[in-house]
C-alpha positions in Angstrom: 77.2 82.8 156.9 76.3 79.9 154.9 78.4 76.2 155.6 78.0 73.3 153.1 79.1 70.5 154.4 79.7 68.6 151.6 81.7 70.6 149.3 83.7 72.1 152.5 83.2 75.5 151.6 82.1 78.6 153.5 80.6 82.3 152.2 81.5 84.5 154.4 79.4 87.7 154.9 79.7 90.8 152.6 83.7 92.4 153.1 83.6 96.3 152.9 87.7 95.8 151.7 86.6 93.6 148.5 84.4 96.2 147.6 81.1 94.5 148.9 81.4 91.6 147.4 81.1 88.1 149.1 84.4 85.6 149.6 84.3 82.4 148.8 87.2 80.3 150.2 87.2 76.5 149.5 89.0 74.1 151.4 90.3 70.8 149.5 92.6 67.8 150.2 95.6 69.2 149.5 97.2 67.6 146.5 100.9 66.6 145.4 101.4 69.7 143.6 100.2 72.3 145.2 102.1 71.0 148.4 105.1 70.6 146.2 104.2 74.6 145.4 103.6 75.3 149.0 107.2 74.0 149.8 109.4 75.6 147.6 107.9 78.3 146.0 106.3 80.4 149.0 109.4 81.8 151.0 108.5 84.8 153.8 110.6 87.8 153.6 112.9 88.7 156.5 112.3 87.1 160.6 108.3 85.3 158.8 111.7 83.1 156.8 111.7 81.0 159.8 107.8 79.7 158.1 109.7 78.5 154.7 108.6 74.9 154.4 112.1 74.3 153.2 113.9 76.4 156.4 113.3 73.3 158.3 113.6 69.6 156.9 111.4 67.6 159.1 108.3 69.8 158.5 109.0 69.8 154.4 109.5 65.8 154.8 105.8 65.8 156.9 104.0 68.1 154.5 105.6 66.6 151.2 104.5 62.7 152.2 101.2 63.1 151.5 99.9 60.0 153.4 101.3 62.1 156.8 99.5 64.9 155.1 95.9 62.3 154.7 92.8 64.3 153.6 93.4 66.6 157.4 95.6 69.2 154.9 93.3 71.5 153.1 94.7 73.4 149.9 92.9 77.0 150.9 91.3 78.5 147.5 90.1 81.9 146.5 87.9 80.8 143.6 91.0 79.2 141.2 93.8 81.0 143.4 96.1 78.8 146.3 95.6 81.6 149.1 96.7 79.6 152.2 96.9 75.4 153.8 95.1 74.5 157.0 95.9 71.2 158.8 93.7 70.0 161.1 95.0 67.5 163.4 91.9 66.4 165.9 93.3 66.1 169.3 90.3 64.8 171.0 86.8 64.5 170.3 86.6 68.3 171.6 89.4 69.5 170.5 91.5 69.9 167.7 95.1 71.1 166.6 95.6 73.1 163.4 98.6 74.3 161.8 97.9 77.3 158.9 99.2 79.9 156.5 98.9 82.2 154.1 100.5 82.5 150.9 103.6 84.7 151.4 102.3 87.9 149.0 99.1 88.3 150.5 100.6 88.1 154.1 100.8 91.6 156.0 98.1 93.2 154.0 94.9 92.8 156.0 93.6 89.2 155.3 94.7 87.0 158.1 91.5 87.9 160.3 89.0 87.2 156.7 91.5 83.7 156.2 91.3 82.7 159.9 87.1 83.6 160.7 86.6 81.6 157.4 89.0 78.4 158.7 87.4 78.9 161.7 84.3 77.9 159.9 85.0 75.5 158.1 86.7 73.6 160.9 83.7 73.8 162.8 81.4 73.0 160.5 83.0 69.8 159.8 84.3 68.5 163.3 82.1 70.4 165.5 85.0 70.7 168.0 84.1 72.6 171.5 87.5 73.9 171.3 90.6 74.4 168.4 94.2 75.6 169.8 97.3 76.3 167.7 100.7 77.4 168.3 102.8 80.6 166.9 106.5 81.8 167.7 106.3 84.0 170.5 108.1 86.6 167.9 105.2 86.8 165.0 102.9 89.8 167.1 101.4 90.4 163.8 100.0 86.3 163.6 99.5 87.0 167.3 97.5 89.6 166.8 95.4 88.6 164.0 94.8 85.3 166.7 93.1 87.4 169.3 91.4 89.8 167.7 89.2 86.4 166.3 89.0 85.2 170.0 92.0 82.9 170.8 93.4 83.6 174.1 97.0 83.2 175.1 97.9 79.4 177.0 101.1 78.9 177.5 104.9 79.5 176.4 107.5 76.8 175.6 110.5 76.1 174.3 110.7 73.8 171.4 113.4 72.6 169.1 112.8 73.8 165.1 114.6 74.7 162.2 117.9 74.2 163.9 117.7 75.6 167.4 115.1 76.7 170.2 112.3 78.9 169.9 110.0 80.1 172.2 106.0 79.4 170.6 103.0 80.6 172.2 99.5 77.8 172.4 96.1 79.5 172.2 93.0 78.2 172.5 89.5 79.9 170.8 86.5 78.6 172.1 83.9 77.4 169.5 80.3 78.3 168.6 79.7 76.0 166.2 76.7 77.7 164.5 76.4 77.7 161.2 73.1 79.5 159.8 
């Protein structure tokens, strides 16, 4: 693995599922056009529609507000293709909270671990936190399984008012190694 700090690029190991091609993910500060694309065209199927940006007016307004996004929300590109987003909020000098999402047409197809590994590598190379936390809807076992496989551990569950109702969430935590080679 190679971390290039100035270009905000992570080059991951060769992967078998892409014919041993080196995968390149680029993390760039999200533009307004990219935010609007995600907010208004990314629609998930079935129970995962919970994650549609338009499902919660407050979340939508925050995501579309470039001042609130600042430079802590990144468009994740594979080549020139927008495949996801990553929001990073530094809680303390030693920890940060993240939110992330993949484009709906590539979810559920075995790409989550690769996406998450690259996001974690990027965060560690840029911020060097000791731990990374995230919260996920408790019904989303697909994502929870990916997070656990990558090394996140369950910390606590809590109820949150969102999308017009109360939902159970699981807070998870990842201990960083902060090594780039």
